[in-house]
N, C-alpha and C positions, 0 to 999 in steps of 0.2 A: 365564327365565334366559338371559343373553347368552353367546355362545360365548367360550371362553378365548383363542382365537387369531383374530386379524383377518387375513384374507387380502387380497392386493393386488387392486384392481380399477381400472378406468379412471378413476374419480373421484379416485383418490389421486394422479394426475399433476399436479394443481393445485399441491401443496405444493412439489415439486422445481422446478416451473416458476417459481414465485414466488421461490424461493431463488436460482435461476440469474439471474433478472432483477435481483434486488437485488445479487448479486455483480458482475454486469456494470456496473451503475450505479456501485457503489463503486469499481470498478477504473477506469472512465473518469474519474470525478471525481478520484480520487487521482493518476492519471497526468497529468491536465491541470493540477492544482494544483502538482504537483511540477515540471512543465515550466516553469510561470510563475516559481515561486520559484527554480528553478535558473538560469533566464535572468537574473533580477534579480541573483542572487549572482554569476554569471559576469560580467555587465556591470559591476557595482560593483568587482569585483576587477580587471578589465581597465582601467577608467577612473580608479580612485582612486589615492591616494597610499599610501605604505608602511603608515601606521597602519591604514587600513581593510583592507588585505590581511592584516595581522597579526591583526586582530580577527575576520575571516571564516575564516581558516585552520583554527582548532580546530573551528568549527561545521561546516564542510564535511568535515573529516576524520571527525567523528562520524557525519554522515549517510552518508558513503561506506562506513564500516565497519559500518553497520547490517545489511545483508544478510549480511555475513560473520559477524557475531555470532549471527544467527539460525541459520545453518548450524552453527556451532560448538555451540550449545545443543542443536539437534536431533540431531546425529549423534555427539556425544561425551559 
């Protein structure tokens, strides 16, 4: 019969290590992709005519308010 409680041992460090490496990889990937997309949107707003600026304005407003929406959901 196996014990009901599994205690921590040194072999269990593999799982948090893998999770930390995956989180680091996803963070680096999302930051780099966001930087590229942000530079493209900023360049197109800077260089384009009024129609392109009006088309990009709602999209950028939604992306900018995303972190605020997450905070509002978490804390209220």
